[in-house]
C-alpha distance (Angstrom), angle and dihedral (degrees) to the residues before:
residue distance angle dihedral
M1 . . .
E2 3.80 . .
K3 3.79 130.6 .
I4 3.92 121.9 -132.3
K5 3.71 132.9 -179.2
I6 3.85 121.1 -138.5
Y7 3.86 110.2 -154.4
S8 3.81 124.8 -163.1
Q9 3.68 131.1 169.3
N10 3.78 95.1 -119.8
V11 3.77 99.0 42.4
G12 3.72 110.0 28.1
A13 3.80 114.1 -144.7
I14 3.79 126.3 -5.2
E15 3.83 116.0 -171.2
A16 3.68 122.5 -138.9
I17 3.80 139.4 176.3
I18 3.76 123.0 -130.2
F19 3.82 114.4 -154.9
D20 3.76 126.2 -175.4
E21 3.76 102.8 -164.4
K22 3.79 95.6 103.2
N23 3.84 104.0 27.4
P24 3.83 105.7 17.9
I25 3.76 97.2 160.5
T26 3.78 92.8 55.1
A27 3.77 95.7 40.6
Q28 3.74 91.6 54.0
K29 3.82 94.6 48.2
I30 3.83 88.8 52.9
L31 3.77 93.7 49.4
K32 3.82 91.4 48.8
A33 3.82 90.9 51.2
L34 3.88 93.4 55.4
P35 2.99 133.5 149.1
V36 3.78 97.8 51.3
E37 3.82 133.9 163.6
S38 3.82 125.8 -159.5
K39 3.79 142.4 150.1
A40 3.77 118.3 -94.1
R41 3.76 122.4 -118.6
M42 3.84 125.0 -169.5
W43 3.76 131.4 -141.6
G44 3.71 109.5 172.8
D45 3.80 107.0 -58.3
E46 3.76 91.6 -16.4
I47 3.77 126.0 101.1
Y48 3.85 115.5 -161.3
F49 3.74 132.4 172.6
D50 3.84 139.6 175.7
I51 3.72 118.2 -91.6
P52 3.83 128.9 179.5
V53 3.70 95.6 -112.7
Y54 3.75 127.2 112.1
A55 3.87 115.6 -162.2
N56 3.74 135.7 153.2
E57 3.78 126.5 -130.2
E58 3.87 109.6 -67.4
N59 3.88 116.5 -179.8
S60 3.84 85.8 -27.3
Q61 3.80 125.6 -170.0
V62 3.77 137.4 -180.0
E63 3.80 101.7 -150.7
V64 3.90 114.6 60.8
E65 3.77 138.5 174.0
V66 3.73 122.9 -96.3
G67 3.86 108.1 -91.8
S68 3.74 92.5 30.8
L69 3.88 121.7 147.2
A70 3.74 112.9 -152.0
Y71 3.81 141.9 172.9
W72 3.70 115.1 -128.6
P73 3.84 109.2 -149.3
A74 3.87 93.9 -168.9
G75 3.70 91.5 61.6
N76 3.87 106.3 20.2
C77 3.75 89.0 -122.0
L78 3.78 138.2 136.1
C79 3.86 112.3 -128.4
I80 3.77 131.3 -157.4
F81 3.76 113.2 -164.5
F82 3.75 115.5 -159.8
G83 3.82 102.0 159.1
K84 3.72 144.9 -21.3
T85 3.88 121.2 -22.3
P86 3.71 129.8 -160.7
A87 3.83 87.8 -94.4
S88 3.89 94.1 54.3
K89 3.84 114.5 117.4
G90 3.78 94.1 -178.9
D91 3.79 137.2 10.5
L92 3.72 96.7 -58.5
P93 3.81 127.5 83.9
A94 3.73 117.0 -100.4
A95 3.80 126.8 -161.1
A96 3.82 123.2 -133.7
S97 3.82 88.2 -117.4
P98 3.82 134.3 -6.2
V99 3.80 117.9 -46.9
N100 3.73 135.4 -167.6
V101 3.84 109.1 -122.8
I102 3.80 107.6 -142.4
G103 3.83 105.3 161.8
K104 3.72 150.6 -25.4
I105 3.72 142.0 -113.8
A106 3.75 110.4 -93.5
G107 3.77 99.1 -162.4
N108 3.78 135.0 36.3
V109 3.77 107.1 -24.9
L110 3.77 90.5 -165.6
A111 3.84 90.4 70.0
C112 3.79 83.5 75.9
K113 3.86 89.2 74.4
K114 3.79 88.7 72.0
I115 3.75 94.0 62.3
R116 3.80 112.6 97.4
N117 3.78 134.9 -157.4
G118 3.73 110.9 -81.6
D119 3.89 95.0 20.4
L120 3.82 113.8 143.0
I121 3.81 110.1 -110.6
R122 3.79 123.2 -161.5
I123 3.85 122.6 -168.6
E124 3.83 122.0 -167.2
A125 3.72 139.1 161.1
F126 3.75 121.4 -114.3
């Protein structure tokens, strides 16, 4: 288990935990790519952004828990799910297509609501 910080101009730092029990190949590829910077994009209550990681589906799923960090193989993006998305059928967030869950937000997941489309995002290990 590794800790990362996700920085944005509107929120400051959000702490998260990367775990590699379920999707170890994807988690390790992301950790090796850090630090990364990208521009946030929004899809309902999901933030996603390009990262320089290329991984296949690995124990992928569509429905995830609130606060999940996941890699989206179809878009080479890291996703932060903090609520319902346009694909949600119930109360849980749902991805547009299968994602590899690699971690979770360790702090206040609702802080993600302050991140806006186009915000610069920086992710680094600590």
